[in-house]
DRENVODREN-864132 format. One record per residue: x negated, y negated, z negated of N, C-alpha, C in turn. Coordinates in steps of 0.001 Angstrom, whole numbers, plus 500000, padded with zeros to 6 digits. Atoms other than C-alpha are relative to their C-alpha. Layout:
# DRENVODREN-864132
XYZXYZXYZ;...
//
This chain:
# DRENVODREN-864132
501392500268500394555862426207890920499917499481498575;499974500514501369556800424383887727500170501144499000;499777498840500882558105427605886199498744500848499902;501227499197499989554914429406887245498950499381499086;500980500701500840552766426757885543500322500197498517;499582499799501407554827427051882341499667501420499558;500278498600500325554440430852882491498534500217499711;501440499836500223550660430631882806499571499407498667;500330500651501273550482428204879892500401500878498818;499514499111501070552608430528877695499127501236499878;500833498802500006550501433543878703498675499722499313;501268500355500650547312431737877677500180499808498519;499727500228501430548881430692874372500160501324499267;499776498692500619550000434246873650498682500728499823;501300499321500082546504435563874400499199499475498819;500722500601501120544987433105871902500573500489498677;499345499586501251547557434037869243499760501469499688;500155498554500214547054437737869780498547500415499823;501416499633500023543246437596869775499592500739498730;500397499257501214542812438572866078500601501393499958;499331498703500014545322441364866510499323500963500957;500581499130498987543645442676869664498661500566499567;501270499467500508540390443125867764500232501274499184;499729498853500863542120445685865528500846501066500698;499056499080499350544595447291867960499525500345501398;500209499662498598544459449054871292501121499417500825;498976500445499065546271447557874272500297501151500944;499589498931499094548246450148876192500846499383501089;499244500583498886549331448964879628500644501117500808;499300499030499164551693450707881983500235499370501351;499774500568498663551944450256885749501450499627500234;498580500286499824555705450158885337500468498812499165;499617501110500860555636447248882876499398498710500506;500545501304499647555212443570883580499011499586498923;500992500466500965552476441623881813500635499562498695;499342500456501215555022440321879361500525501154499156;499508498832500734555900443919878253498809500882499644;501202499280500418552606444968876656500304500815498757;499879499161501195552598447895874191498766499808499145;501115500112500938550450447317871120500089501171499046;499948498809500845549576450518869241498854499984499008;501003499851501053547676451275866081499366501372500162;500652498693499849545042454038866431500434500988498928;499589499100501074546263455419863103501470500363500095;498579499698499841549910455437864246500298500186501482;499800499781498570550037457011867714501482500059500346;498648499912499456553121456893869916500967499003499371;499109501016500558554492453705868341500476499086501126;499444500925499023556764451467870388500063498604499414;500000501375500455557284447736870161500931499760498817;499096500211501137560112448136867642499557500763498756;500561499358501185557923450160865279500485501403499766;499493498642500188559780453480865718499168500978500807;500817499012499314557823456580866612500842500920500873;499324499039499130558715458995869429500063501369499315;500116498672500581557690462016867335500994500189498851;499071499692501087560351463623865140499243500465498770;500575499465501228559594464338861516500125501516500003;499956498543500101558748467976860875501192500426499142;498914499674500913561240467999858000501082498928500089;498849500896499988564625466394858617501241500818499673;498792499289500430568237467277857828500402501106500966;499694498932499042568430469388860984499048501176499877;500993498918500072565259471380860323499812500564498594;500166499518501376565472471754856528500791501290499778;499297498775500363566706474907854830501502499724499928;498556500295499994570463474949855624500692500434498711;499381499548501248571192476808852383499987498896498939;500114501081500987570003473814850342501107498973500214;498947500983499712572512471550852118501360500462499487;498719499471500479575304473840850946500127499945498480;499980500016501463574360473438847290500779498793499495;499313501084500712576681471383845092499868500256498511;500157499867501449576169470706841389500739498845499339;499108501086500416579077468699840057499603499363498679;500347500512501328577694468325836529499113498766500107;500821501186499767575184465840837933500224499473501414;499631500397498654577039464933841107500310498519500134;499729501416499680578482461677842537500512499183498820;499461500740501149580373460723839370498865499556499084;501099500305500922577236460907837239499039498990500629;500880500953499312575153459092839840500576498590499945;499352501317500090577696456282839863499946499477498567;500079500415501408577692456234836042498642499376499699;501351500545500199573929455644836100499899498608500621;500010501322499349574399452765838562500735498968499154;499212500932500818577067451198836352499217499595498754;500820500324501169574757451408833333498958498942500347;500972501001499559572132449473835289500670498652500218;499266501248499766574717446904836328500340499304498683;499700500578501314575764446416832701498767499322499404;501240500575500527572135445812831723499620498716500728;500312501193499200571832443263834516501010498876499789;499032501037500322574809441365833133501258499997500836;498781499922499192577469442468835607501197500229499077;498831499910500865580880442008833996500847501213500371;499162498813499828582930445182833525501114499960498960;498926499963501003586149446005831663499583500752498726;500523499240501141583940447888829159498554499587499774;501366500418500330580584447417827467498980501133500078;500907498866499888579133450923827773500663501124500782;499517498779499359579442454132829772499836501135498989;500062498841500894580311457130827606499968501248500871;500171498820499154578999460278829271500485501245499253;499441498775500578581216463189828331499997501107501046;500042499081498863580202465132831422499115501215499774;500999498939500122577445467377830080499802500372498535;500180499518501368576769469500827005498620499696499462;501313500436500473573781467496825812500149499533498553;499643500252501397574123467702822032499257498813499401;500771501065500640571300465382820989500269498644500627;499655501269499357572144462736823570501322499464499472;498708500399500550575609462705822012499932499711498503;500163500383501395574173462123818549500073501122498987;499985498902500974574305465609817029498686500032499231;501195500040500856571895465762814088499142501248500231;500882498850499820568867467982814821499824500771498683;500287499177501176568130470874812460498590499649499494;501267500484500568565355469642810143498888501032500135;501018498950499967563507472962809971499430500172501402;500463499857498616563341473268813757499043498869500367;500813501171499632561974469753814127498651500028499258;501243499941500775559404470251811363499009500983500613;500909498978499473557979473457812831499446499590501361;500477500436498684557792472048816362498955498903499835;500982501065500256555992468952815019498671500591499559;501225499345500487553486471181813222499283500739501125;500612499268498884552920473275816329499341499048500998;500536500950499018552382470252818564498788499263499439;501104500742500626550074468493816065499560500763498744;500367499119501118548445471185813868499333499304498824;500605500719501126546617468575811751501023499761498887;498951500209500995549966468127810012500147501181499048;499952498841500899549525471566808474499379499682498642;500617500421501258547477469776805812500866498999499237;499144501024500605550336467367805034500963500637498990;499154499440501055552176468034801769501492499717500204;498592500331499780555422466575803155500774501166500621;499340498901499308556138469808805050500107501218499077;499841498817500853557564472872803247499124501155500474;500923498906499688555433476011803106500560500951501057;499464499056499005557842478165805136499909499410501414;500171500633498691557716475627807994498552500125500458;501426499866499666553905475684807849499663501439500392;500278498587499702553838479482807780500529500387501376;499411499672498694556153479695810783499185499372501125;500812500668498979554099477166812747498670500722500184;501298499301499942550859478975811871500142501319500755;499769498712499333552312482301813042500160499813501506;499811500266498572553413480818816372498686499602500649;501268500461499432550072479078816934498996501141500129;500922498855499937548147482271816174500305500892501195;499612499177498855550088483956818974499733499298501328;500293500773498791549132481205821467498520500072500335;501385500015499576545945481221823495499262498809499421;500777501083500591543284479196821687500680499345498827;499281500583501128545748478584818870500675498684500342;499430501282499551547349475812820960501291500218500767;498736499956499280550871475200822177499815499577501456;500267500431498632549254473825825332499450501088500893;500528498892499195547999477236826496501126500749500708;499029499124499344549750479527828969500276501209499112;499707498729500662551464482635827661500096501085501063;499678498940499051552137486015829255501243499573500777;498897500437499146554619485645832106501362500316499408;498722499630500614557357487424830153500213499301498666;499871500739501245556695485221827114499054500501498926;500890499648501115554712485291823879500527501258499315;499570498684500470554776488825822498500725499940498658;499357500008501316555593488025818860501388499361500072;498683500618499858558497485842819996500972500991500628;499133498967499426559862488647822177500358501044498939;499710499075501104559585490896819126501070499413499071;499004500644500860561552488373817069501378499979500666;498724499975499279564229488160819772500624501391499904;499496498617500096564533491973819733500580500274498617;499495499806501369564947491974815934501318499264499796;498770500792500104567579489238816187501169500732500661;498942499294499273569559491234818772500437501243499215;499678498806500792569343494403816651500859499649498794;499233500422501175570620492561813582501403499560500408;498692500468499527573428490878815539500897501162500391;499223498885499455574509494186817093500027501212499074;499834498948501025574566496193813854499058501173500188;501022498968499965571349498115814452499787500676501333;500243499421498677571664499010818130498616499552500474;501402500343499710568000499176819254499843499006501139;500382500943498944566434496414821328498498500094500176;501416499810499694563068496888823034499405498675500485;500626501251499545560804493801823302499546500040501455;500431499884498606559607495161826661501154499769500985;498842500278499149563148494656827989500410498533499930;499656501409500218563119490986826988499024499097500754;500795500977499258561909488172829220500414498615499530;499702501375500390561675484656827857500073499136501256;499753500804498800562734481898830227500106498521499645;499845501446500174562904478145830723501491499687500046;498550500144500061566522477966829606500687501209500604;499240498870499466569247480457830448500134499915501517;499824500179498549569637478977833951498873500676500772;501159499419499344566135480095834890500130501518500073;499833498550500038566882483675833846501076500456500979;498890499636499116570168483763835761499566499946501459;500450500147498618568609482497838990498987501083500354;500990498944499760565718484957838662500689501330500294;499298498739499789568124487887838382500757500001501319;499290500079498725570188486679841325499043500168501181;501002499800498942567006486564843414499735501483500218;500246498563499885566422490244842661501174500714500667;498800499314499530569988491170843556500326499710501458;499558500476498684570277489295846857499247500680501135;500605499380498817569680491116850139501069500145501073;499059499665498945571283492092853442500384498854500903;499509500969499032572816490335856417501397500404500447;498662499693499521576296490062857823500851500642498920;499129499320500954578653492508856126499234500707498887;500809499373501063575753493931854103499443498979499013;500494501026500930575014490592852420500514500251498596;499613499816501402575070490739848631501149499069499635;498905500783500551578318489592847079499908499984498489;500074500148501459578366488270843510501323499427499508;498716500425500541581603487972841542499782498956498903;500091501040501026581929484735839579501397499489499683;498687500473500435584827483337837581500302498630500587;499519501330499619586890480395838762501023499577498958;501118500947499905586564477935837104498669500647499571;501333499471500285582804478586836941499048498862499686;501043500995500186579659476819835851499245499878501322;500501500164498629578251475328839100498603500537500257;501291499351499781574822476868838524500167501231500885;499817498744499288576236480110839889500263499769501480;499705500258498593577739478754843094498801499366500703;501177500646499407574634476609843679498916501027500301;501034498978499799572261479560843234500375500943501138;499564499102498935574341481784845519499894499320501367;500149500732498740574391479071848196498537499956500429;501431500080499687570617478677847996499461501340500491;500500498674499663570094482434848253500745500635501168;499196499501498876572592482837851125500755501275499627;499165498893500445574580485323849038501466499610500150;498562500247499841578366485646849161500637499824498622;499276500241501245580420484122846358501346500707500060;498711499320500121583294486397845324500717499384498807;499310500732501066585754484316843328501090500863499373;498857499425500714587989485815840671500512498936499036;499379501102500730590441483581838817500346500387498560;499561499865501381590870483214835081501450499524499905;498573500301500141594481482976833873500194498813499062;499854501204500798595060479401832716501198500083499067;498783499921500804598553480219831433499831500905498785;500288499135501143597025482772829060498656499611499387;501199500562500631594290480508827692498716500483500674;501161499659499179591867481302830517499502501425499753;500387498606500223591895485028829816499628500652501325;500444499263498822590432487567832228500787501304500084;499227498789499759592641490298833686499239500860501002;500803499137499136590827493281835195500684500245501341;499312499839498715593533493553837887499570498913500987;500508501076499145592265490205839216498609500344500525;501314499549499533588755491659839385500159501009501134;499784498982498966590082494596841400500471499352501300;499543500708498799591896492265843795498838499348500727;501106500756499405588786490163844342498977500918500660;501043499125499446586369493050844899500519500753501222;499424499302498841588736494863847271499981499100501229;500001500947498880589116491755849441498578499738500488;501383500347499643585358491101849359499316501100500803;500673498891499306584370494563850623500223499953501505;499761500146498565585786493560854005498891499210500688;500976500872499341582976491064854599498634499929499308;501311500014500658580111491705852142499847501253499149;500289498859500865578552494194849739499976499533498551;499974500453501400579668493388846159499007500810499162;501034499306500768576754494176843855499916499533498556;500157500530501358577084492028840725501278499311499539;498865500665500638579688490680838315499472499120498881;500452500955501015579024487548836237501153499633499073;499019500378501015580888486830832999499376498916499122;500456501048500924580551483630830938500879500070498759;499229499840501237581597484214827329499146499605498795;498852500884499815582357481926825518499910499189501296;499904500534498653583538480164828631499506498579500180;500389501327499544582077477180830415500455499900501454;499571501195500729583927475003831460501258500174499149;498637499802500489587055476583830004500120500217498500;499976499944501454586108477169826348500727501180499395;499313498844500557587808480562825974498987501000499430;500821498924500557586458483501823938500711501309500329;499360498757499578587153486906825485500061501000498836;499865499019501078588476489599823128499312501310500362;500742498756499794586942493024822735500635500878501077;499335499176499000589560494798824836499653499546501403;500366500555498694588807492479827731498585500425500385;501392499637499719585072493200827449499892501479500348;499996498564499674585698496967827413500526500220501415;499431499864498652587878496625830525498997499583501065;501001500483499037585141494654832285498893501031500175;501072498990499928582505497281831448500472501215500793;499469498863499244584732500094832757500087499664501486;499896500444498604585380498100835920498625499999500664;501355500045499432581641497518836457499478501406500274;500436498612499811580991501254836020500713500627501200;499218499419498905583797502236838420499558499465501357;500328500647498730582772499760841106498496499961500275;501461499951499839579019500345840639499420498599500175;500449501397499962578273496692839857498991499724498897;500960500489500992575331495086838075500710498917499190;499253500908500866576786493227835083499074498934499419;500763501122500543575466489776834123500863499266498983;499229500636501074576683488411830769499282498737499530;500516501306500426576091484716830082500608499701498632;499509500133501364576382484461826290499358498815499273;500712501168500504574802481047825807500672499387498767;499291500691501089577514479744823453500533500952498937;499499498969500913577840482825821256500160499523498560;499857500525501364577391480813818039501127498979499875;498983501063500005580067478287819039501392500599500190;498639499465500008583374479956818142500745499303498877;499324500859500958585928477757816386501384500495499579;498590499736500243589451479082816661500189501215499089;499703498905500917590822481237813863500574501179500792;499560498807499291591320484798815072499118500363501176;500937499726498907588643484528817759498665500478499427;501293499470500437585374486428817456499148500294501222;500912499676498904582330486730819666499601501475499923;500456498613499883581553490278820840498930500030501083;501051499930498992578257490858822597500277501163500954;499779498955499009578483492841825829499144501229499702;500873498860500269575538494988824803500565500872498882;499462499251501134577093495979821476501226500808500423;498801499303499544580430496850823076499622501143500935;500447498974499059578660498762825855499529501251499268;500558498835500702576780501009823417501030500655499088;498957499405500838579792501484821173501030500770500827;499099499250499120581729502791824192499456501387500324;500563498673499816579383505799824296499101500115501215;501022499797498965576755507235826603500588500059501402;499358499989498690579281507617829427499796498667500713;500204501332499447578793503874829907498614499453499673;501266500615500428575683502902827920498794500567500726;501141499410499298573474505243829969499988499656501486;499936500237498553574608504052833406500225498542500392;499692501382499608575881500450833382498747499138499891;501160500902499988573108498044834397500470498627499532;499549501233500658573346494919832262498846499046499785;500918501067500366571523491639831940500773499023499133;499380500947500920572365489412828968499066498814499832;500844501180500154571130485835828661500535499092498906;499672500952501062571077483293825829498926498926500025;501001501067500036569247480029825129500051499283498669;500074500756501237568308477611822358501088498935499965;498991501052500156570601474923821007499432498619500323;500617501284499620568128472148821924499752500041501497;500025499782498559568833471938825635498732499470500671;501148500611499339565947469629826541498708500773499844;501209499208500180563358472058825197499948501178500971;499924498963498962564517474609827808499397501321499540;500411498688500464564059477815825846501133500988500148;498958498989499846565956481009826620499392501377500149;500476498641499772565740484741827141501048500793500766;499076498999499463567265487614829037499532501377499552;500275498605500319567479491259828015500600500840501117;499520499136498925567756493883830745500174501415499463;499649498676500503569383497255830073500283500903501185;499850498987498941569229500375832281499462499516501343;500592500467498739567084498577834857499023501038500534;500927499089499327565233500756837365498562499576499682;501378500366500379561559500900836194499223499316501118;500725500618498884560268500027839677500493498574500237;499462501354499863562612497026839878499488499118498867;500514500751501151561439495991836427498590499487500274;501334500464499610557894495804837788500105498805500945;499795501113499085559191493555840554500494498754499258;499550501123500826560953491391837947498812499333499316;501203500541500650557678490995836079499170499200500998;500748500723498954555988490002839346500680498676500325;499261501214499633558728487498840122499842498900498956;500164501033501028558484485714836759498552499534499923;501415500382500024554692485708837132499686498858500957;500229501051499011554982483376840106500018498621499341;499912501283500706555917480566837709499084499956498769;500984499883501080553073481555835325500649500374498669;499353499674501278555160481346832144501073498962499697;499001500995500414558171479651830545499352498917499136;500455501077500876557806476409828589499596500557498639;500484499475501283555707477183825507500741499349498834;499237500666501057557484474583823390501401500583499906;498690499357499990560799476103824451499953501379499366;500147498686500619559531479536823464499911499875498474;500161500199501443558500478222820039501331499689499342;498704500332500571561923476714819440500930501207500006;499185498796499939563638479906820591499688500921498825;500393499143501121561665481789817950500674499546498712;499365500529501213563115479502815268501507500243500004;498564499747499898566666479976816564500318501449499630;499733498584500280566423483775816401499408500448498659;500657499640501255564293483772813244500003498786499065;499888501211500825565590480914811037499545500263498568;500389499797501392564738480375807337500857501074499327;499325498921500719565620483320805095500390499532498587;499492500454501309567455483115801723498942499749498934;501033500184501028564223483372799723498975498936500371;500950501020499548562507480515801596500512498604499646;499600501336500482562508476824800558500886499212500967;499215500775499027564087475531803802501399500569500220;498747499292499697567046477923803709501238499162499685;498802500735500430569536475767801770500308498837500942;499802501136499089568999472701803976500428500480501382;499665499454498680569125474812807131501470500409500071;498612499530500004572442476447806207500970498821499915;499135501175500153573940473118805145500137499258501324;499973500749498738572983471398808426500706500797501100;499384499163498963573999474300810663501509500100499786;498574499882500315577349474757808901500725498689500289;499387501309499766578045471018809068500194499749501491;499891500204498554577341470871812813501143500817500590;498941499144499467579628473830813550501376499555499508;498722500471500533582352472451811275500478498759500758;499643501220499263582269469067813021500475500350501406;499586499583498661582461470770816423501389500633499975;498690499369500136585419472830815228501103498951499855;499012501068500183587244469689814077500219499221501289;499881500746498746586517467916817352500718500821501069;499289499126499057587748470930819338501506499905499779;498568500108500325591103470772817526500537498627500380;499548501351499713591354467005817845500162499781501505;499946500172498550590614467100821588501255500645500573;498807499296499517593312469678822234501274499257499607;498777500634500504595893467902820074500277498671500691;499791501320499394595359464414821499500357500122501477;499729499872498569595256465470825144501400500536500263;498665499427499793598469467456824739501131499027499643;498971501027500239600282464294823586500127499045501187;499980500885498834599595462625826944500853500641501097;499176499442498920602392463213829500499187500147501283;500750499768498767600862464789832596498654500653499783;501247499280500292597914466435830834500343501192499114;499816498803500828597914469996829483498629500587499676;501308499520500452594978471293827408500162501293499209;500020498754500748594465474881826318499154499851498740;500854500056501190592979475529822862498529500188500356;501446499851499809589194475081822770499541501050498988;500322498903500909588352478481821290498513500052499654;501442499943500222584587478174821683499258499147501008;500896500789499143581625476684823566500101498514499629;500052501430500320581551472864823852500799499151500976;499308500708498925584032471944826580501500500275499968;498595499760499708587671471571827501500228499724501477;499740500084498550589173471874830980501496499768500211;498565500268499945592596470164830894500526499928501441;499335500080498701595069470388833776500708498657500130;499382501296499706596260467146835383501203500177500917;498887500124499066599635466508836926499893498621500647;500258501257499300599005463854839571501153499663500944;498934500410499069601590461823841537499597500265501453;500264499715498592601915462664845228499298498826500685;500612501191499406600968459095846098498498499953499702;501421499966500357597650459499844247499273501072500810;500602498915499209596968462792846042499772499535501432;500145500515498633597571461107849393498921498919500088;501038501041500024595370458138848430498614500634499963;501286499287500067592573460575847589499646500575501371;500252499417498676592945462310850958499556498926500988;500383501101499110592716458948852738498534499614499806;501400500306500287589349458422851021499111501243500112;500722498737499815588325462029851814499379500483498687;500425499536501318588065462865848114500994501026499475;499087499130500731589472465683846035500802499131499037;499179500853500871592378464267843982499426499809498602;500550500191501345590662464943840649498683499240500021;501169500863499844587465463351841957500443498532500070;499410501338499889589543460292842893500401499488498611;499550500342501353591022460296839378498804499685499102;501157500180500892587677460682837592499164498784500382;500764501168499568585998458004839705500684498704499544;499270501180500468588736455496838886499891499856498482;500165500024501454588495456453835213498640499406499624;501337500532500249584766455714835325499937498504500276;500085501407499596585150452391837154500829499096499091;499088500853500767588006451124834988499800500095498492;500087499797501447587246452580831563498590500339499511;501362499669500423583554453547831568499865501383499401;500039498623500500584308457226830790499565500916501128;500560499120498970582242459770832710500393501451499715;499589498595500058583937463162833186499661500661501336;500276499298498756583497465843835853501309500560500554;498751499479499436586364466674838245500012501515500056;499879498543499982587676470217838136499629500617501323;500361499479498682587071470583841865498536500386500077;501419499641500014583361470786841053499731501350499363;500152498706500668583944473996839087500819501097500668;499075499063499388586577475633841265501301500043499206;498691499940500642590288475867840533500996500531501023;498986499516499068593429477357842024500498498851500871;499501501023499078594716475497845071501248499342499423;498842500740500468597176472789844163499952499625498534;500167500409501397595884472392840597498821499052499894;501039501011500184593698469566839285499616499948498517;500510499982501367591508469370836195498845499018499853;501307500592500249588574467642834588499347500772498859;500728499415501127585860468973832314499409498879499173;500667500929500899584763467031829279499414500788498841;500600499375501165582484467940826411500610499423498725;499488500468501297583618467714822793498866499481499126;501188500341500783580113466670821721499900498560499488;500191501364500528580439462864821324500334499909498514;499710500216501419580375461662817718501492499771499818;498546499992500224583847461841816160500652498666500365;499399501298499709584542458096816319499949499668501482;500114500264498564583277457896819895500930500916500788;499075499079499336585307460964820870501426499466499924;498673500614500132588414459215819532500182498895501050;499945501075498996587598456252821800500203500600501390;499873499338498697587172458584824787501432500468500230;498653499447499865590504460283824159501053498904500145;499038501099499896592372457005823662499885499282501335;500175500635498688590853455542826822500596500873501099;499376499098499028591950458637828747501515499837499953;498556500200500141595461458175827331500458498721500716;499649501295499406595550454503828367499886500044501516;500231499940498556594100455191831800501044500863500691;499076499075499328596343458155832593501388499379500143;498695500674499940599479456140831768499999498956501117;500093501050498983598318453242833966499883500609501408;500209499326498717597185455572836772501323500566500517;498725499395499605600520457403836786500997498926500451;499089501087499619602462454122836898499590499383501338;500494500612498758600261452734839676500374500827501223;499765499138498845600838455755841917501357500707499954;498683499359500079604384456636840915500851499628501211;
//
């Protein structure tokens, strides 16, 4: 009876305490529940239990989402980079580290690394964005004329207007003229040129057109290993089949057509190979393919009836003496009509200011009906970035010798390429003095992909943490030295080999610091796990 009295008193107290709440909520009673197990629900949140969790599953969860998206990996901005961002925040908050800054050598972001912008490019973009500056005497006349021409081609004379889905017509005309000049007069039709939001956008668009089929009829796309992770990510998203062919590290990442034949023969057992992707100059490997190699690739594509995709983003970045960039289109047409009339080719390039996201693709021998579908596909996104298009126009149509900005432009461009060339040599030389690291010559592009020799104990330690050994290495390098690199496993590599990718873009003095920290770390790492 005493317990009953206490219970009644508590019940009355609870009722008083809950009174304000009961005015706003519904009381849901159940015949199977005692009075002390009352459900309180909010009319706006049905099916809520006493612990606040709902019975209803979310429409979108990891089990119901697109499974192809879960298969995507993009190492360039993967776990290492995410951790680097966290460490930067910790440093700002005063957390003590063995270093004072994180140096990000993981991505080819020239301006973030301190590369001096080209004055002419910056002037014209400023004029286009704020046309009132056209009245300012500080700007040279050729910059004003170029800005005026671009603005006249924009709707309403404004960089803020949409353009045609394939890009502003006069800019596509300028791209065609640039290609013709580069390729010694081989014609280029502006109607075959589509401007894009960076080269990546163009590549993904083309892969969308190529992908079809199910089971053994699924589209297979040949990509180099090591590769730029955009390709593997796009193929995963599109549920296409990745056909890996390996570059020869022992021959400075060269491409042997016999390896292409091996890969395509094996792939025909489980998919329908339809496309071959080539990155030249190479990313992440920095090689420049010679003309004979390009001819062999074109013959192979013709024999195997493959759509050829040439990623020529770094065509201006060739450093090593004896190396020369050869455009796939030029070689194709110089091989004669036997090839130039039948091989289907897409070539892509982009601007040197990555953040502006300007690029283009040129399609050759594309079926006219498919070309209509390509136009429809790019129309879905309305148009590429207009600012990116404007910058692209300046890249393909820079100041001419009789214009006032020419001397400064040539001086700045030459200086940038010279500095990159010196840094490419320095990177190779320093890394090759470190026992356990082997670095091929950086012939072009903006990256190196050195091979690591790792102690067995380190490999086993990585496995215990369920990490790839080079991921384990790069994560420790970040935590101990503040250097952010990307493990080679994120780009693909032969089994049993380990690498990292780093850019040569940091300012010379900072690059020296990066290389010396790698030297110090690698020695300590090797001793720790010996």
